[in-house]
C-alpha positions as CSV (number, residue, x, y, z in Angstrom):
1,X,48.5,3.8,36.9
2,X,49.1,2.0,40.2
3,X,47.0,-1.0,39.0
4,X,49.1,-1.2,35.8
5,X,52.3,-1.2,37.8
6,X,51.0,-4.0,40.1
7,X,49.9,-6.1,37.0
8,X,53.3,-5.6,35.4
9,X,55.1,-6.6,38.7
10,X,52.8,-9.7,39.0
11,X,53.5,-10.6,35.3
12,X,57.3,-10.3,35.8
13,X,57.2,-12.5,38.9
14,X,55.0,-15.1,37.1
15,X,57.4,-15.1,34.1
16,X,60.4,-15.6,36.4
17,X,58.7,-18.5,38.1
18,X,57.7,-20.1,34.8
19,X,61.3,-19.8,33.4
20,X,62.8,-21.3,36.6
21,X,60.3,-24.2,36.6
22,X,60.8,-24.9,32.9
23,X,64.6,-24.9,32.9
24,X,65.7,-27.0,35.9
25,X,65.3,-30.7,36.6
26,X,63.1,-31.5,39.6
27,X,65.1,-32.2,42.8
28,X,63.6,-33.6,46.0
29,X,65.7,-34.1,49.1
30,X,65.0,-37.6,50.3
31,X,67.5,-37.8,53.2
32,X,70.0,-35.4,54.7
33,X,72.4,-35.9,57.6
34,X,76.0,-35.1,58.5
35,X,77.5,-37.4,55.9
36,X,75.2,-37.2,52.8
37,X,72.4,-35.4,51.1
38,X,70.3,-37.7,49.0
39,X,68.3,-36.2,46.1
40,X,65.7,-37.8,43.8
41,X,66.2,-36.0,40.5
42,X,63.8,-36.2,37.5
43,X,64.3,-34.5,34.1
44,X,61.8,-34.2,31.3
45,X,62.6,-35.2,27.8
46,X,65.0,-32.6,26.1
47,X,65.0,-30.5,29.3
48,X,68.0,-28.4,30.1
49,X,69.3,-27.6,33.5
50,X,71.5,-24.6,34.2
51,X,75.1,-24.7,35.4
52,X,75.2,-26.0,38.9
53,X,77.6,-27.7,41.4
54,X,77.6,-31.1,43.1
55,X,80.1,-32.3,45.6
56,X,81.6,-35.8,45.1
57,X,78.5,-38.0,44.5
58,X,77.3,-41.5,43.8
59,X,74.4,-41.8,41.3
60,X,71.9,-44.7,41.0
61,X,70.1,-44.5,37.7
62,X,66.4,-45.5,38.0
63,X,65.8,-45.1,34.2
64,X,68.0,-45.2,31.1
65,X,69.7,-41.9,30.7
66,X,71.2,-40.1,27.7
67,X,72.5,-36.6,28.5
68,X,74.7,-34.0,27.0
69,X,77.0,-32.7,29.8
70,X,78.5,-29.2,29.6
71,X,81.4,-28.6,32.0
72,X,82.3,-25.2,33.5
73,X,85.1,-24.9,31.0
74,X,82.6,-25.2,28.1
75,X,83.7,-28.8,27.1
76,X,80.8,-31.2,26.4
77,X,80.4,-35.0,26.3
78,X,77.6,-37.5,26.1
79,X,76.7,-39.5,29.1
80,X,74.7,-42.8,28.6
81,X,73.7,-45.0,31.5
82,X,71.2,-47.9,31.8
83,X,68.6,-48.2,34.6
84,X,70.1,-49.8,37.8
85,X,73.7,-48.7,36.9
86,X,75.7,-46.9,39.6
87,X,78.4,-44.3,39.0
88,X,80.8,-42.2,41.1
89,X,81.6,-38.6,40.2
90,X,84.2,-36.3,41.8
91,X,82.9,-32.8,42.7
92,X,81.8,-31.0,39.5
93,X,80.2,-27.9,38.1
94,X,78.1,-28.6,35.0
95,X,74.9,-28.2,33.1
96,X,72.9,-31.1,31.7
97,X,70.6,-31.5,28.7
98,X,68.4,-34.6,28.3
99,X,68.9,-36.0,24.9
100,X,66.2,-38.7,25.6
101,X,62.6,-38.8,24.4
102,X,61.6,-40.2,27.8
103,X,61.7,-38.7,31.3
104,X,64.8,-39.7,33.3
105,X,65.1,-40.3,37.0
106,X,68.0,-41.0,39.4
107,X,69.1,-40.9,43.0
108,X,72.1,-38.7,43.7
109,X,74.0,-39.3,47.0
110,X,76.1,-36.2,47.6
111,X,79.0,-36.9,49.9
112,X,79.4,-34.0,52.3
113,X,82.9,-32.5,52.3
114,X,84.5,-32.8,55.8
115,X,82.0,-35.4,57.0
116,X,83.1,-37.2,60.1
117,X,84.3,-40.8,59.8
118,X,81.6,-43.5,60.3
119,X,81.6,-45.0,63.8
120,X,81.8,-48.8,63.9
121,X,83.4,-49.3,60.5
122,X,84.3,-51.8,59.3
123,X,81.5,-53.9,60.5
124,X,82.1,-57.3,62.0
125,X,79.4,-59.0,59.9
126,X,80.4,-57.6,56.5
127,X,77.8,-58.9,54.0
128,X,80.4,-59.0,51.2
129,X,82.6,-61.3,53.2
130,X,79.7,-63.4,54.3
131,X,78.0,-63.8,51.0
132,X,79.8,-62.1,48.1
133,X,77.6,-63.8,45.5
134,X,74.5,-61.9,46.8
135,X,76.3,-58.7,47.6
136,X,78.4,-57.5,44.7
137,X,80.2,-54.2,45.1
138,X,80.0,-52.1,41.9
139,X,82.0,-49.3,43.5
140,X,84.1,-48.6,46.5
141,X,86.6,-45.9,47.6
142,X,87.8,-44.5,50.9
143,X,84.5,-42.6,51.4
144,X,81.7,-44.8,50.0
145,X,80.9,-48.4,49.3
146,X,78.0,-49.3,47.0
147,X,76.4,-52.8,47.4
148,X,73.8,-54.4,45.1
149,X,72.0,-56.8,47.4
150,X,70.4,-59.6,45.5
151,X,67.3,-60.9,47.3
152,X,66.4,-64.5,47.6
153,X,64.5,-65.7,44.6
154,X,62.0,-67.4,46.9
155,X,60.6,-64.0,47.9
156,X,57.5,-62.9,46.1
157,X,58.3,-60.5,43.2
158,X,55.6,-58.6,41.3
159,X,57.3,-59.0,38.0
160,X,58.9,-62.3,36.8
161,X,61.1,-60.4,34.3
162,X,63.0,-58.4,37.0
163,X,65.8,-59.7,39.1
164,X,65.0,-58.9,42.8
165,X,67.6,-56.4,43.9
166,X,68.2,-53.4,46.2
167,X,71.1,-51.0,46.4
168,X,72.9,-49.8,49.6
169,X,75.2,-46.9,49.8
């Protein structure tokens, strides 16, 4: 009898772990400090994530994305983004469902509420003022500025089909 109860307990724990692993996108904290928490998020094709919250965030899409977003009030909408796009979102509570046949991946930069003001801002050598052509700003507000830094074409690049680029937040 005791052995049966232990097996039942183990089976229930295993089922809970499998359900949790199967229903949530994978999140890995890449960086965390007093200003931001940076997450690398991956989601399998047609995977659903449960209702969850994010503070105001900037998202850098590493792959094309097509998701069905369900807000806390039950309203839904489609979200489509291309790889390398950047978007800003106010704080939200939502669930996501991948509508894609391919895995999706992105970087979420969560802006911590009440974070202290950055010291030394604005910088004297602002890359946008010095070379706006190679430092376009796809998004900027009072808390964050996103730069796409276009690297010199003379640098070696592994693929000739890709424009050398990096993003700074």
